[in-house]
C-alpha positions in Angstrom: 3.4 -3.8 -10.7 4.6 -0.6 -9.0 5.3 1.4 -12.0 1.5 0.5 -13.0 0.2 1.9 -9.8 2.1 5.0 -10.0 1.5 5.5 -13.6 -2.5 4.9 -12.6 -2.1 7.6 -9.8 -0.4 10.4 -11.8 -2.2 10.0 -15.1 -5.9 9.3 -14.1 -7.7 12.4 -15.5 -8.5 14.0 -12.0 -9.8 16.8 -12.5 -10.2 16.6 -16.5 -8.7 20.1 -16.7 -5.4 18.8 -15.2 -5.0 15.7 -16.8 -1.4 15.2 -17.6 -1.8 13.1 -20.7 -5.2 14.3 -21.9 -8.7 13.3 -20.5 -9.1 10.6 -23.0 -5.4 9.3 -23.2 -5.4 9.5 -19.3 -8.5 7.3 -18.9 -7.2 4.8 -21.4 -3.8 4.7 -19.7 -5.5 4.3 -16.4 -8.0 1.4 -17.7 -4.8 -0.5 -18.9 -3.0 0.3 -15.5 -6.0 -1.0 -13.4 -6.5 -3.9 -15.7 -2.6 -4.8 -15.2 -2.9 -4.2 -11.4 -5.8 -6.7 -11.4 -4.1 -9.4 -13.6 -1.0 -9.1 -11.2 -3.2 -9.7 -7.9 -5.1 -12.3 -9.3 -1.9 -13.9 -10.5 -0.3 -13.4 -7.3 -3.2 -15.0 -5.5 -3.1 -18.2 -7.6 0.6 -18.6 -7.0 1.2 -17.6 -3.6 -1.3 -20.5 -2.4 -2.2 -18.5 0.8 1.4 -18.0 1.7 2.4 -14.3 1.9 5.7 -13.2 0.7 7.3 -10.0 1.4 6.6 -9.0 -2.0 2.8 -9.1 -1.4 3.4 -6.9 1.7 5.3 -4.2 -0.4 2.7 -4.3 -3.0 -0.2 -3.9 -0.3 1.8 -1.0 1.3 2.2 0.9 -2.2 -1.6 0.2 -3.0 -2.6 1.7 0.5 -0.6 4.3 0.2 -1.5 5.3 -3.3 -5.4 4.8 -2.5 -5.0 7.2 0.6 -3.2 9.8 -1.7 -5.8 9.5 -4.3 -8.6 10.0 -1.8 -6.5 13.1 -0.4 -6.3 14.5 -4.0 -9.9 13.9 -4.9 -10.9 15.7 -1.6 -8.8 18.8 -2.7 -10.2 18.8 -6.0 -13.5 18.7 -4.5 -13.1 21.3 -2.1 -9.6 22.9 -1.5 -10.1 23.7 2.1 -10.1 20.3 3.0 -6.3 20.5 3.8 -3.6 23.1 4.2 -0.8 23.0 2.0 -2.1 20.0 -0.3 -2.1 21.1 -4.0 -1.0 18.7 -6.1 -0.8 14.9 -6.7 2.7 14.8 -5.4 1.5 16.7 -2.2 -1.0 14.1 -1.6 1.5 11.5 -2.0 3.8 13.1 0.3 1.2 13.7 2.8 0.0 9.9 2.7 4.1 9.0 3.2 4.6 11.2 5.9 1.3 10.1 7.7 2.3 6.5 7.0 5.6 7.3 8.7 4.0 9.1 11.4 6.4 12.0 10.9 4.1 14.6 10.5 5.9 17.7 9.6 2.9 20.0 9.8 3.6 21.6 6.4 0.4 19.8 5.0 -2.5 18.8 7.6 -6.3 18.2 7.4 -8.4 21.0 8.4 -12.1 19.8 7.9 -13.8 17.2 10.0 -14.0 14.8 6.8 -10.3 14.9 6.2 -9.3 14.5 9.8 -11.6 11.3 9.7 -10.0 10.0 6.7 -6.4 10.7 8.2 -7.7 9.0 11.4 -8.7 5.9 9.1 -5.2 5.9 7.5 -3.5 6.0 10.7 -6.1 3.0 11.9 -5.0 1.3 8.9 -1.5 1.7 9.3 -1.5 0.3 12.9 -3.4 -2.8 11.8 -0.9 -3.3 8.5 2.3 -3.0 11.1 0.4 -5.6 13.5 -0.3 -7.8 10.4 3.7 -7.8 9.1 4.5 -8.3 13.0 2.3 -11.5 13.2 3.4 -12.5 9.8 7.5 -12.1 10.8 6.7 -14.2 14.3 4.9 -17.1 12.4 7.8 -17.2 9.7 10.4 -17.2 12.8 8.1 -19.8 14.5 7.7 -22.0 11.3 11.5 -21.9 10.5 12.4 -22.8 14.3 9.9 -25.7 14.3 11.6 -27.1 11.0 14.9 -26.6 12.4 13.9 -28.6 15.6 12.1 -31.3 13.6 15.2 -31.7 11.4 17.5 -31.8 14.3 15.2 -34.3 16.0 14.9 -36.5 13.2 18.6 -36.5 12.4 19.4 -37.5 16.3 16.8 -40.3 15.7 18.4 -41.8 12.7 22.1 -41.8 14.3 23.3 -45.1 15.3 23.7 -45.7 19.1 26.4 -47.8 20.0 
């Protein structure tokens, strides 16, 4: 799935004059990638049975990273003055990754109020995402600890007293 998401991001024909695979082929590849992504998400939801696994977090991270990158790139295509230093899809992906990592090199930055609002939304999303990861790890640790205690308790109950 990561390849399908990256394929969609880099091949979707936006803007049409810049479409790396051509407009029609890019649209077809984009639809195939989106269909595959949808299929994988539905399959994972059915198989997961409401238990998040680390791979689900990785996929969610990649999707969020690329959705924000695509938003940044679309904003640039519509109005290049929205960001300073953002010119290509790779620039947008780089900026999204730098924002997610809270590094902030300063080579690309939001200029307009709209761009700053979207970057702020990504930062807020990142905070919620990290909190969710912490909660998930905490729950996993608690469940394993409770299972060990229950196993130790049942094995001590089963031992003969004498």
